[in-house]
C-alpha positions in Angstrom: 1.5 -227.1 111.3 1.6 -226.3 115.0 1.4 -229.2 117.3 -1.4 -229.7 119.8 -0.7 -228.2 123.2 1.1 -230.3 125.7 0.4 -230.6 129.4 2.9 -228.7 131.6 4.0 -225.1 132.0 3.4 -223.1 128.9 5.9 -220.4 127.8 4.9 -216.9 128.5 5.5 -213.8 126.3 5.6 -213.8 122.5 9.3 -214.3 122.2 9.4 -217.4 124.4 6.4 -218.8 122.6 8.2 -218.3 119.3 11.4 -219.8 120.6 9.7 -222.9 121.9 7.8 -223.3 118.6 11.0 -223.0 116.6 12.8 -225.5 118.9 9.9 -228.1 118.9 8.7 -227.9 115.3 12.1 -227.5 113.6 15.1 -228.6 115.7 13.7 -231.2 118.0 11.5 -232.7 115.3 14.5 -233.0 113.0 16.7 -234.6 115.7 14.1 -237.3 116.4 14.1 -238.3 112.8 17.8 -237.9 112.1 20.0 -237.9 115.3 23.2 -236.9 113.5 24.7 -233.4 112.9 23.0 -231.1 110.5 23.7 -228.1 108.2 21.2 -225.3 108.6 20.5 -223.3 105.4 18.4 -220.2 105.6 17.4 -217.3 103.3 17.5 -213.7 104.5 14.0 -213.6 105.8 14.4 -216.8 107.9 17.8 -215.7 109.2 16.2 -212.5 110.6 13.3 -214.5 112.1 15.4 -217.1 113.8 18.1 -214.7 115.0 15.5 -212.7 116.9 14.8 -215.6 119.2 17.7 -218.1 119.0 21.4 -217.6 119.4 24.2 -219.6 117.8 25.0 -221.4 121.0 21.4 -222.7 121.2 21.7 -224.0 117.6 25.0 -225.8 118.4 23.2 -227.6 121.3 20.7 -228.9 118.8 23.4 -230.5 116.7 23.7 -227.8 114.1 27.3 -227.8 113.0 27.1 -225.0 110.4 24.7 -222.2 109.5 24.8 -221.2 105.8 23.3 -218.5 103.6 21.0 -219.8 100.9 22.0 -217.0 98.5 25.8 -217.7 98.7 27.9 -220.4 97.1 28.3 -223.3 99.5 30.7 -226.2 100.0 29.2 -229.7 99.7 28.5 -231.7 102.9 27.4 -235.0 101.4 27.8 -236.9 104.7 25.4 -234.6 106.6 21.7 -233.9 106.5 20.4 -230.5 105.7 17.7 -228.3 107.3 16.2 -225.6 105.0 14.4 -222.8 106.7 12.9 -220.5 104.1 10.3 -217.9 103.2 7.6 -219.4 100.9 8.8 -217.5 97.8 9.7 -218.6 94.3 13.2 -217.2 94.6 14.0 -219.2 97.8 12.5 -222.4 96.4 14.4 -222.1 93.2 17.7 -221.6 95.0 17.0 -224.7 97.2 16.2 -226.8 94.1 19.5 -225.7 92.5 21.3 -227.6 95.4 19.8 -230.8 94.1 19.7 -230.3 90.3 22.6 -231.5 88.2 24.4 -228.7 86.3 27.8 -227.9 84.9 29.0 -226.7 88.3 27.2 -229.3 90.3 27.4 -233.0 89.4 26.0 -234.3 92.6 23.6 -232.9 95.3 25.3 -230.7 97.9 24.0 -232.7 100.9 23.4 -236.2 102.2 20.4 -238.4 102.3 18.4 -236.4 104.8 16.6 -233.1 103.8 14.2 -231.3 106.2 12.4 -228.4 104.6 10.5 -225.8 106.7 8.7 -222.7 105.5 7.9 -219.6 107.6 4.4 -219.4 106.2 1.9 -221.1 103.9 3.6 -222.6 100.8 1.6 -221.9 97.6 0.5 -225.0 95.7 2.6 -224.1 92.5 5.8 -224.0 94.6 4.9 -227.3 96.3 4.5 -228.8 92.9 8.0 -227.6 91.9 9.5 -229.3 94.9 7.7 -232.6 94.1 9.0 -232.4 90.5 12.7 -232.4 91.7 13.3 -236.2 92.1 16.8 -236.0 93.5 15.5 -233.9 96.4 12.1 -235.6 96.8 13.6 -239.0 97.5 15.7 -237.5 100.3 13.0 -235.4 102.0 12.5 -236.6 105.6 10.3 -233.7 106.7 8.3 -230.9 105.0 6.3 -228.4 107.0 5.0 -224.8 107.6 6.1 -223.5 111.0 4.0 -220.3 110.8 6.6 -217.8 112.2 6.7 -215.2 109.4 7.4 -212.2 111.8 10.1 -210.9 114.1 9.4 -211.4 117.8 11.5 -208.5 119.0 10.2 -208.2 122.5 8.0 -210.3 124.8 5.0 -208.1 123.9 6.1 -206.5 120.6 6.7 -207.8 117.0 7.1 -206.5 113.5 6.7 -208.0 110.0 10.1 -206.8 108.7 8.3 -204.9 105.8 10.6 -201.8 105.6 9.5 -200.9 102.1 5.7 -201.2 102.3 4.8 -197.7 103.4 4.4 -196.1 100.0 2.5 -199.1 98.6 0.1 -199.1 101.5 -0.7 -195.3 101.5 -0.7 -194.8 97.8 -3.3 -197.5 97.4 -6.1 -197.1 94.9 -9.5 -198.7 95.2 -8.2 -202.3 95.2 -6.1 -204.0 97.8 -2.3 -204.0 97.2 0.0 -207.0 97.3 1.4 -205.6 100.5 -2.0 -205.9 102.2 -2.2 -209.6 101.3 1.4 -210.1 102.5 0.6 -208.4 105.9 -2.4 -210.6 106.4 -0.5 -213.8 105.5 2.1 -212.8 108.1 -0.5 -212.0 110.7 -2.1 -215.4 110.2 1.3 -217.0 111.1 1.4 -214.8 114.3 -2.1 -216.0 115.3 -1.3 -219.6 114.5 1.8 -219.4 116.7 -0.1 -217.9 119.5 -3.0 -220.4 119.1 -5.4 -217.5 118.7 -8.5 -217.4 116.4 -9.2 -213.7 117.0 -12.3 -211.5 116.7 -11.2 -208.9 114.2 -11.8 -205.2 114.8 -10.7 -202.2 112.7 -10.7 -198.5 112.4 -13.9 -197.7 110.5 -12.6 -194.3 109.4 -9.7 -196.0 107.5 -10.1 -197.6 104.1 -6.8 -199.4 104.6 -7.7 -200.9 108.0 -11.1 -201.9 106.7 -9.5 -203.7 103.8 -6.9 -205.5 106.0 -9.7 -206.6 108.3 -11.7 -208.3 105.6 -8.6 -209.9 104.0 -7.3 -211.2 107.3 -10.7 -212.5 108.3 -10.9 -214.6 105.1 -7.3 -215.9 105.3 -7.6 -216.8 109.0 -10.8 -218.8 108.3 -9.0 -220.5 105.4 -6.2 -221.5 107.7 -8.5 -222.9 110.4 -10.4 -224.9 107.7 -7.2 -226.4 106.4 -5.7 -227.3 109.8 -8.2 -229.5 111.5 -5.7 -230.5 114.3 -4.9 -226.9 115.2 -6.4 -225.6 118.4 -7.1 -222.1 119.7 -7.8 -220.4 123.0 -11.6 -220.3 123.5 -12.4 -223.5 121.6 -14.4 -226.3 123.3 -11.2 -228.0 124.7 -9.4 -224.8 125.8 -11.7 -222.7 127.9 -9.1 -221.3 130.3 -9.3 -218.0 128.3 -11.5 -216.6 125.6 -10.8 -215.9 122.0 -8.4 -213.1 121.4 -9.2 -209.7 119.8 -7.1 -208.4 116.9 -7.4 -204.6 116.3 -6.1 -203.4 112.9 -5.0 -199.8 112.7 -2.9 -197.8 110.3 -0.6 -194.8 110.6 -3.2 -192.3 109.4 -4.8 -192.7 112.8 -1.9 -190.9 114.5 0.8 -189.0 112.6 1.8 -187.1 115.7 3.4 -189.7 117.9 6.2 -190.7 115.3 7.3 -187.1 115.1 7.6 -186.3 118.8 10.8 -186.2 120.8 10.5 -189.0 123.4 12.9 -189.2 126.3 12.6 -192.8 127.4 15.8 -194.8 126.9 14.8 -197.0 123.9 13.1 -194.2 122.1 16.0 -191.7 122.7 18.6 -194.2 121.5 16.8 -195.0 118.3 16.1 -191.3 117.7 19.4 -189.7 118.4 22.0 -192.5 117.8 22.7 -194.7 114.9 21.2 -198.2 115.5 21.3 -200.9 112.8 19.5 -204.2 113.5 19.8 -203.6 117.3 23.6 -203.0 116.9 25.1 -199.7 118.2 28.7 -198.5 118.3 29.9 -196.1 121.0 33.1 -194.6 122.2 34.4 -195.9 125.6 37.4 -195.3 127.8 39.8 -198.3 127.8 40.0 -199.9 131.2 43.2 -201.4 132.6 44.0 -202.1 136.2 44.7 -199.9 139.1 48.4 -200.7 138.8 48.6 -199.4 135.3 49.3 -195.8 134.3 46.5 -193.3 134.5 46.7 -192.3 130.8 43.2 -192.2 129.2 42.4 -193.6 125.8 39.1 -194.4 124.0 38.1 -197.1 121.7 35.0 -197.9 119.6 32.9 -200.7 121.0 29.8 -202.5 119.7 26.7 -203.5 121.6 23.6 -205.4 120.8 20.5 -203.9 122.3 18.1 -206.8 122.4 16.4 -209.3 124.7 19.7 -210.9 125.6 20.8 -207.8 127.4 19.0 -207.8 130.8 20.0 -204.3 131.6 18.5 -203.0 128.3 15.3 -205.0 128.8 14.8 -203.6 132.3 15.7 -199.9 131.6 14.5 -199.3 128.0 11.1 -198.0 129.0 12.5 -195.7 131.7 13.1 -191.9 131.3 16.7 -191.2 130.5 17.2 -189.3 133.7 16.1 -192.4 135.7 18.3 -194.7 133.6 21.5 -192.7 134.4 20.5 -192.5 138.1 19.9 -196.3 138.3 23.1 -197.2 136.6 25.1 -194.9 138.8 23.5 -196.4 141.9 24.3 -200.0 140.9 27.9 -199.2 140.1 28.1 -197.4 143.4 26.6 -200.3 145.2 29.2 -202.7 143.8 32.0 -200.3 144.8 30.7 -199.7 148.3 30.2 -203.4 148.9 33.9 -203.8 148.4 36.6 -202.9 150.9 38.2 -200.6 148.4 36.3 -197.3 148.8 37.7 -196.2 145.4 35.3 -193.3 144.9 35.7 -191.6 148.2 38.7 -189.7 147.0 37.3 -189.2 143.5 34.2 -187.2 144.1 32.1 -190.2 145.1 29.5 -188.2 146.9 27.8 -187.1 143.7 24.4 -188.5 142.9 25.3 -189.6 139.4 28.7 -191.1 138.5 30.7 -189.5 135.8 32.3 -191.7 133.1 35.8 -191.1 134.5 34.6 -192.2 138.0 33.1 -195.3 136.6 36.3 -196.1 134.7 38.3 -195.8 137.9 35.9 -198.1 139.7 36.4 -200.7 137.0 40.1 -200.5 137.3 40.0 -201.0 141.1 37.6 -203.9 141.0 38.7 -206.3 138.3 36.6 -209.2 139.9 33.5 -207.3 138.9 34.7 -206.6 135.4 31.9 -208.4 133.6 29.0 -206.9 135.3 30.6 -203.5 135.5 31.3 -203.7 131.8 27.6 -204.2 131.0 26.6 -201.3 133.3 29.3 -199.0 131.8 28.2 -199.9 128.3 24.8 -198.4 129.1 26.3 -195.5 131.0 28.2 -194.5 127.9 25.2 -194.9 125.6 22.9 -193.0 128.0 25.5 -190.2 128.4 25.9 -190.0 124.7 22.1 -189.5 124.4 22.3 -186.7 127.1 25.2 -185.0 125.4 23.2 -184.8 122.1 20.1 -183.8 124.1 22.0 -180.8 125.6 23.8 -179.9 122.4 20.5 -179.7 120.5 18.7 -177.8 123.4 16.0 -180.4 123.3 14.6 -179.6 126.7 13.0 -176.3 125.6 12.0 -177.7 122.2 10.3 -180.7 123.8 8.3 -178.4 126.1 7.0 -176.6 123.0 6.2 -179.9 121.3 4.3 -181.1 124.4 2.2 -177.9 124.5 1.4 -178.2 120.8 0.5 -181.9 121.1 -1.6 -181.7 124.3 -3.1 -178.2 123.8 -1.9 -177.2 127.2 1.4 -175.9 128.7 3.1 -177.4 131.7 1.0 -175.3 134.0 -2.3 -176.6 132.5 -3.0 -173.3 130.6 -4.3 -173.4 127.0 -2.3 -170.8 125.1 -3.4 -168.8 122.1 -2.5 -170.0 118.7 -0.7 -166.7 118.0 1.5 -167.3 121.0 2.4 -170.8 119.6 3.0 -169.4 116.2 5.5 -166.9 117.6 7.3 -169.7 119.6 7.4 -172.1 116.7 8.7 -169.4 114.3 11.5 -168.5 116.7 12.5 -172.1 117.2 12.5 -172.7 113.5 14.7 -169.7 112.9 17.3 -170.7 115.5 17.4 -174.5 114.9 20.3 -175.6 112.7 19.1 -179.1 112.2 16.8 -179.6 109.1 15.1 -182.7 110.5 14.3 -180.9 113.7 12.7 -178.1 111.8 10.7 -180.5 109.7 9.5 -182.4 112.7 8.5 -179.3 114.6 6.5 -177.9 111.7 4.9 -181.3 111.2 3.9 -181.4 114.8 2.4 -178.0 114.5 0.4 -178.9 111.4 -0.9 -182.3 112.8 -1.8 -181.0 116.3 -3.4 -177.7 115.1 -5.1 -179.4 112.2 -3.2 -177.2 109.7 -1.7 -173.8 109.6 -3.8 -170.7 109.4 -3.5 -169.0 106.0 -2.1 -165.8 107.5 0.7 -167.8 109.3 1.7 -170.0 106.4 4.3 -167.8 104.8 6.1 -166.8 107.9 6.4 -170.4 109.3 7.5 -171.9 105.9 10.1 -169.1 105.5 11.4 -169.7 109.0 11.6 -173.5 108.4 13.9 -173.1 105.4 12.9 -176.5 103.9 14.7 -178.0 101.0 12.6 -179.5 98.1 12.6 -183.0 99.6 11.5 -181.8 103.1 8.8 -179.6 101.5 7.5 -182.6 99.7 7.5 -184.6 102.9 5.5 -181.9 104.6 3.0 -181.8 101.7 2.6 -185.6 101.9 1.0 -185.2 105.4 -2.1 -184.4 103.4 -2.1 -187.9 102.0 -2.2 -189.2 105.5 -5.3 -187.2 106.3 -3.5 -184.2 107.9 -4.4 -180.9 106.1 -1.6 -178.3 105.7 -3.9 -175.3 105.8 -6.8 -175.0 108.2 -10.1 -175.3 106.4 -12.0 -172.5 108.2 -10.8 -169.3 109.7 -11.5 -168.4 113.3 -14.9 -167.4 114.5 -15.8 -163.8 115.4 -15.3 -164.6 119.1 -11.9 -166.0 118.3 -11.0 -162.9 116.4 -11.9 -160.8 119.4 -10.4 -162.9 122.2 -7.7 -164.9 120.2 -8.0 -168.4 118.9 -6.9 -171.0 121.4 -4.5 -173.8 120.6 -5.7 -177.1 119.4 -4.0 -180.4 120.2 -5.0 -184.0 120.9 -6.1 -183.2 124.5 -4.4 -186.5 125.5 -2.2 -185.8 128.4 -1.0 -187.8 131.4 -1.8 -185.7 134.4 0.4 -188.0 136.6 3.4 -187.9 134.3 6.7 -188.0 136.2 8.2 -185.4 133.8 6.6 -182.4 132.2 8.4 -183.2 128.9 6.5 -186.5 128.8 2.9 -185.3 129.2 1.7 -186.3 125.7 0.0 -189.7 125.5 0.0 -191.6 122.1 -3.4 -192.5 120.8 -2.5 -196.2 120.8 -2.1 -196.1 124.6 -5.7 -194.7 125.1 -7.0 -197.4 122.7 -5.3 -200.2 124.6 -6.6 -198.8 127.9 -10.1 -198.8 126.6 -9.7 -202.3 125.2 -8.5 -203.4 128.7 -11.6 -201.8 130.3 -13.9 -203.1 127.6 -15.2 -199.7 126.6 -13.6 -199.2 123.1 -16.3 -197.9 120.8 -17.8 -200.4 118.5 -19.0 -197.6 116.2 -15.4 -196.3 115.6 -13.8 -199.8 115.9 -16.4 -202.3 114.7 -15.8 -206.1 114.3 -15.9 -208.0 111.0 -18.5 -210.3 112.5 -20.6 -209.7 115.7 -18.6 -210.1 118.9 -19.9 -211.3 122.3 -21.4 -208.5 124.2 -18.8 -208.7 126.9 -15.8 -206.5 126.1 -17.5 -204.3 123.6 -19.1 -200.9 123.9 -21.6 -198.8 122.0 -20.8 -195.5 120.4 -21.8 -193.7 123.6 -18.4 -194.4 125.2 -16.0 -191.5 125.1 -13.9 -191.7 121.9 -10.3 -192.7 122.3 -9.3 -190.0 119.9 -10.9 -187.3 122.1 -10.2 -188.5 125.6 -8.7 -185.6 127.5 -6.5 -187.2 130.2 -5.4 -190.6 131.5 -4.1 -192.3 134.6 -5.7 -190.1 137.2 -7.2 -186.7 137.7 -5.2 -184.9 140.3 -3.3 -181.9 138.8 0.4 -181.7 139.6 1.6 -179.7 142.5 2.8 -176.2 141.6 6.0 -176.8 143.4 6.9 -179.6 141.0 6.4 -177.6 137.8 9.6 -175.6 138.2 11.7 -178.7 137.3 10.9 -180.3 133.9 12.9 -183.3 135.1 11.3 -183.7 138.5 10.3 -187.1 139.7 6.7 -187.0 140.8 5.4 -190.5 141.5 6.6 -194.1 141.7 6.1 -196.3 138.7 3.5 -199.0 139.0 4.7 -202.5 139.8 4.8 -205.0 137.1 1.9 -207.4 136.8 2.9 -211.1 136.7 -0.5 -212.6 135.7 -3.3 -211.6 133.4 -7.0 -212.5 133.1 -9.3 -212.6 130.2 -8.5 -212.9 126.5 -5.4 -211.7 124.8 -5.5 -208.4 123.0 -3.4 -207.9 119.8 -3.0 -204.5 118.2 -1.4 -204.1 114.8 -0.3 -200.8 113.2 0.2 -200.8 109.4 2.8 -198.2 108.4 5.0 -198.8 111.4 5.0 -198.7 115.2 6.9 -195.9 117.0 8.8 -196.4 120.2 6.5 -194.4 122.4 3.8 -196.9 121.4 6.0 -199.9 122.2 6.6 -198.4 125.6 2.9 -197.9 126.1 2.1 -201.6 125.9 4.1 -202.4 129.1 2.6 -199.4 130.9 -1.0 -200.6 130.1 -0.2 -204.1 131.2 1.4 -203.0 134.4 -1.8 -201.4 135.5 -4.4 -203.4 133.6 -5.8 -206.9 133.7 -5.3 -208.1 130.1 -2.3 -209.2 128.1 -1.4 -207.1 125.1 0.8 -207.8 122.1 1.5 -204.9 119.7 3.0 -205.0 116.3 3.6 -203.1 113.0 4.9 -203.5 109.6 8.2 -202.2 111.1 9.5 -200.3 114.1 10.0 -196.7 113.1 11.9 -193.8 114.5 11.2 -190.1 113.5 13.9 -190.0 110.8 12.5 -193.1 109.2 9.0 -191.8 109.4 10.0 -188.6 107.7 11.7 -190.7 105.0 8.6 -192.8 104.5 6.5 -189.7 104.1 8.8 -188.4 101.4 8.0 -191.5 99.3 4.3 -190.9 98.9 
């Protein structure tokens, strides 16, 4: 159970809060009761949770001599105490009990006289009874608790529940709640327990899934509060510095467009175009010797972890890829120019952006800056690899078409006719060699235009050349509330003057790049939550909320809001360049006011939505935390659709 708050500076950001909770409730608590060295044994779920916030060096400082996998055969350490960190499942409890139960292979318990057992979430009573029935373990237990961290704190304002296989279960639901819905709510209770939040619960009234999740979570959170009398929350009688939080529950049916779009910020582009597995990426880099060595070039494969421990990644991941390359080049150039060796002057150093070979030469000439230059060069290689794939796939023109479809307007603010877009989409489908790109484009057309006109269906499907699995994926958009065929034909006026393109209407009129005009629905929702105008009719609360921060149905719907972040139309002179910089990014806000806002997306959170949370907080007053069942890229979203 979480401890009461302590006086002093509180950690800020979800990841730091989780890290402190893990340190205090598990490691420090264990050291107080047993000062010696310990063995840490974790199952797969716990390993992923703890590795997202704590490194091996930090564990060693807390007198952890060895970290072991619960599922593997382990050597005995009968002179050391053991810490178990486990998911509250029968499988994990049974494996732990096997360490203490005599058998043909195990005559004595694996570990010494101290056993500390911590579960990520609430332990069911039957499993607690099983632990109590194991006498060899019970007499050695020095600590038993629920730490309530059954989620992955991937960023300071973003988390996911590590539920990669829940999509089909959630969206093929019948009339009764699925096990996955109860699992989601159990995990969300641990999130709120960790944050010391007893939130008002809101949901998308148009979604049966969101409605069900809201009711289940409301009951489970009330049950948690009733069982933990010493637990405190923001907004209670003793903690009035901020009000109770709001938790808004959404699901992927609210927006199937955003996960399909090409997004050109660094994090989204890396996860879309490159192979990233559990934050790990491999890339080809030139080997770097010294200036005295021969000039022969060679490449080698290097690995990088793109997570919160990489300060360059954290700073640049939300920036447009063009800005990323420019900033990295500038920093490398600053290091070179600050040194007496003007290594780049004779090697084309006047260019605005450094080439990879120039960068390698700089590293050879400045060995004393090897560490920092290595980190910058790592991101130069990754960002250049993204740009190489971007150019090879001709994504600039494709993205402009996607933006026009998604927003209903071209880069000049004109609303094109549907017949024009059909022609453009057909041509792009015919010329594209990549099957996923064709599937995404046709999916974007269907979702943004609310289906294909009957007369256009055959020509677009023929041009798309979909295999049976891709065709099934497209068909499954209907199960997400996106019709494949438009329900009504155009009116008489449309038949005379031409039907105009549909689209979300959500576009950022102050976007720095014309290929980034589209605004995800989630960003609009968060902005309206920040301003206290999110419709209570569309997003009601399970129980009545205080009047402040709520709005009647007269407020403009987030789904239909036409533009954001200003009203001035872009200058015509800037439209010529799709990559032109147009305005400075807002400065980052260091302090927030009011209650915390938590938004959860069942079915997965895409990277444009993760980016949006920092953009909203940079200009707004409130702190936001966003999460999903998982983080999802376009390829994964298409794969999820195919399972319905």
